[in-house]
N, C-alpha and C positions, 0 to 999 in steps of 0.2 A: 563617693557619697551617693551617687545615683544607683549604683549596684546594691548598696546597703538598703536603700529605700525600696528598691524593687523586691528584695528578698525578705523584707520585713513581714509582709502578709503571710508568706510561707512559714517563716519562723513562728509567727503567732499561731498559725494553724497547727503546727507540730506541737507546740506547747499545750494547746488545748486538747489535742488528741492524747498526749502523754499523761495529762492530769487524771487522777482517779476520781470518779464521780462520788459525791457524798451520798451515802445511803441514809435515809431518814424515813421514819414512819410515825404515825400517831398511835398512841396506845393509852390504856386506862389503868391506873394503879389498882392492883388487887390488894397488895399488902406491903408493909414495910418489913423486910426480912431482917435487916440489921442496920447499923448506923450508916452504911454506905452501899446497901443493896436493897432493891425492891423487886417485887414480882408484878408483872403487867400482863394484860391481855389486850388483844387488838379489837375486842368487841366492847362497845360502850356499855352493854348490859353486864359485863364482867364475866360472862360465860365463855367457855372455850378454854383452850389450853393456856396455862400461864407460863410466861418466860421470866426467868430471873436475870436481872442486869445489875451489876455493880457499877458505881460511878467511875468513869474513866479518869485516870491521872491522879487519883488521891487514895489515901487510906484514912480511915477514921477509927477512933477507939472502939473496941468491941468487948463483949464478955464482961470481965471484972476490971478491965483497964480503966484508969481515971478518965472521967468525963464521957464514958460510953453511954450512960443513961441520957445525958444532956444532948449528945449528938443524935441519938435515935429519936429523942423528943422533938428536936428541930425538924428532922426529916418527916416525922409523923404530922407535925403542924402544917408543913408545906405540901405534903402529899397524902391527903386523906383518900380512903378507898373511893374509886370512881373519878379521881382527878385526871384530867386530860394532860398527857405529857408528850413531848417529842423525844423519840429515841433516835440518836444520830450516831452514825459510824460504828455500829457494833463490831466487836472483835473479841477473840479469846486471848486471855493473858497467859503468862507462863505457868500458871497453876490450873489452866483449863476453864477458868470462870469467864462468863460473858461480861464484857465491859462495854460501856457506851457513854456518850455524853447524854445526859438527861436534862431536859428543859421543861419548866413549868411556867407558862405565861412569858416565855422568852428569857427566863432567869435560869442560869446554870446551877444545878444542885451542887456540883463540885465546887464551884466558885463560892456559893453561899456558905458551905461548910468551912471553907478556907477563911473567908472573911470573919466568921464567928469564932475562929480559933478552935474549931472542933474537928479539924482534919489537917493533914499535912500532904504535901506533894509526894507522890510515889516516885522516889528517886531512881528506881530501877526501870519503871515502865512509862513514865510520862515523857514522850518524845515528840509530841505535836508542836507546831510552831507557836502556840499560845502558852506552852508550859513555862517559859521564862516569866511571863506576866503573872502566872499563878505562884511562882516562887516569890515574886514581889508582894503579892497579896498575903502569902504566908508570913513573910518577913514583917509586914505591917501589923498583922495580928499578934505576932510575937512581941514587937516593939510596944504594942498597946496592952500587953499582958492579958489578952483575951483567951478565954477557954483554957485549953491545955497549957498554953504559954504563961498563964498566970499562976500555975501550981508550984513553980519553983522546983521542979523535979531535977534529979541529977543526971538523967539520961534523956536523949532525944527520943521522941515518940516512935520514929522509924526503927529504933533499936529494940522496942518492946517486942516480945514474942507474942504471936497470935495465940489466943486461948481458945 
């Protein structure tokens, strides 16, 4: 027992060193590009180069897909131009798009769309430790027949082809 207690600080230090740091920065919305993508700039004035980020862990209807207009409208209501957001853990997905967790006033945009039934969990790319919670959020929206889940479609939204 004493040997374990003596090595505990060393184990803790190794765990902390092995953990990847969370990258996050403040940005300002320039435009809502799509139902799950926005462009931001790091300048409050909105000037400077814009970066496009899609919301990590989800997909939302786009183009002529059912509820695409509603999903984009929700994002536009929450993220007006100039809105301050936190962009966390940016990475490129398998299609080369920048994905990140986007928060406005501490609220996750991915989670907001899932709760409204206007998005679904990206079954291929959502690998973070909170993704199981998002599956439960998606299931709750489906059980409540919210958004896309209230349309009574014959196919699951993740089977829709992107337009």
